[in-house]
C-alpha positions in Angstrom: 122.9 28.5 147.0 124.2 31.6 145.4 122.4 34.3 143.3 124.2 33.2 140.2 122.6 29.8 140.3 119.1 31.4 140.6 119.9 33.7 137.7 120.9 30.7 135.5 117.8 28.8 136.4 115.6 31.9 135.6 117.2 32.3 132.2 116.8 28.5 131.5 113.2 28.6 132.5 112.5 31.6 130.3 114.2 29.9 127.4 112.2 26.8 127.9 109.0 28.9 127.7 110.2 30.5 124.5 110.7 33.9 126.1 113.6 35.9 124.7 116.4 36.5 127.1 118.6 39.6 126.9 121.5 37.5 125.6 119.2 36.2 122.8 118.0 39.6 121.6 119.0 40.7 118.1 119.6 44.3 117.3 116.6 46.2 116.1 116.9 47.3 112.5 115.7 50.9 111.8 112.4 51.1 109.9 112.8 52.7 106.5 110.2 55.4 105.9 110.2 56.6 102.3 110.7 60.3 101.8 107.8 62.4 100.6 108.8 64.0 97.3 108.7 67.8 97.3 105.8 69.5 95.5 106.4 70.1 91.8 106.3 73.7 90.6 103.6 74.1 88.0 103.8 77.8 87.3 105.0 81.2 88.5 103.5 84.7 88.7 104.6 87.5 86.4 103.5 91.1 85.7 101.6 91.7 88.9 99.6 94.9 89.2 97.2 95.7 92.0 96.2 93.4 94.9 96.9 89.8 94.0 96.8 87.0 96.6 97.9 83.4 96.7 96.4 80.6 98.9 98.6 77.5 99.3 97.0 74.1 99.0 98.1 73.3 102.5 97.4 76.7 104.0 94.4 78.6 105.3 95.6 82.2 104.7 95.7 84.4 101.6 99.3 85.6 101.1 100.4 88.6 99.2 101.6 87.5 95.7 105.1 88.4 94.6 106.8 88.6 91.2 108.2 85.1 90.3 106.3 83.4 93.1 106.1 79.6 92.4 102.6 78.0 92.2 102.0 74.3 92.9 99.1 71.9 92.5 95.9 73.0 94.3 97.2 76.5 95.0 94.7 79.3 94.3 95.3 82.8 92.9 92.9 85.7 93.5 92.8 89.2 92.0 90.6 92.2 93.2 89.2 95.2 91.3 91.9 96.8 89.1 94.3 94.0 89.6 95.8 91.5 87.2 98.6 88.9 86.9 100.1 86.4 84.4 100.4 82.8 85.4 103.2 81.3 83.4 103.2 77.5 83.4 106.5 75.6 83.2 105.9 74.3 79.7 105.3 77.8 78.4 101.5 78.3 78.5 100.4 81.7 79.8 97.1 82.6 81.5 96.3 86.2 82.0 94.0 86.9 85.0 91.9 90.0 84.9 90.3 91.8 87.8 88.0 90.0 90.3 89.3 86.6 89.3 89.8 83.4 91.2 91.6 80.3 89.8 93.0 77.1 91.1 96.0 75.2 89.8 94.6 71.8 89.2 96.3 68.5 89.5 97.7 67.6 86.0 97.5 64.1 84.6 99.8 64.3 81.6 99.4 62.2 78.5 102.4 60.7 76.7 103.9 63.2 74.2 101.5 66.0 75.3 102.4 68.6 77.9 99.3 69.7 79.6 98.1 72.5 81.8 95.0 72.2 84.0 93.4 75.0 85.9 90.0 75.7 87.5 88.4 79.1 87.0 86.1 79.8 89.9 85.4 83.4 89.2 86.3 86.1 86.6 87.9 86.1 83.2 91.1 84.4 81.9 92.9 84.7 78.6 95.1 81.8 77.8 97.8 81.2 75.3 99.7 78.1 74.3 103.4 78.5 73.4 103.5 75.3 71.2 100.0 74.2 70.4 101.2 71.0 68.6 102.6 69.6 71.8 100.6 71.3 74.5 97.1 71.3 75.7 95.2 73.4 78.2 92.2 72.3 80.2 90.1 75.0 81.9 87.4 73.8 84.2 84.6 76.1 85.6 81.8 75.2 88.0 79.6 74.7 84.9 81.9 73.5 82.1 85.3 72.2 81.0 87.2 73.7 77.9 90.2 71.9 76.4 92.4 73.6 73.8 95.2 71.8 71.9 95.6 74.3 69.1 95.5 78.0 68.6 92.1 78.8 70.3 91.4 81.9 72.2 88.7 81.5 74.7 87.5 84.0 77.3 
């Protein structure tokens, strides 16, 4: 008997057992993995003076801040003695950080028809200003309290 006959018997035996044979295999389709959307810019830095640092949400190091630097959800901004910076949010709200301040850009959960800015003040003083108080709101959370403004309110 020749080897071809043994090969055919082997293939028939595997087929009878329900085992796929190389001739029966279908091409494997690639698995579709959805792309992760890039982070959405929430704000940028302007008017830096003194030592200002930024810590990215996914990072462990404090980086030197730069004029126009983009800020994303869960980033932190820190100023030291004699330093200050403006955090300008994409919808126009402006938060001025004084010296020795530490804030976090919070995750924003917008409401329909209302542009919202959320931030957490962990240390220091902030002065905030809404560009259009009829369509914007600002939520400032501290370790002890939350303040929300939707009209011309100055809080410090």
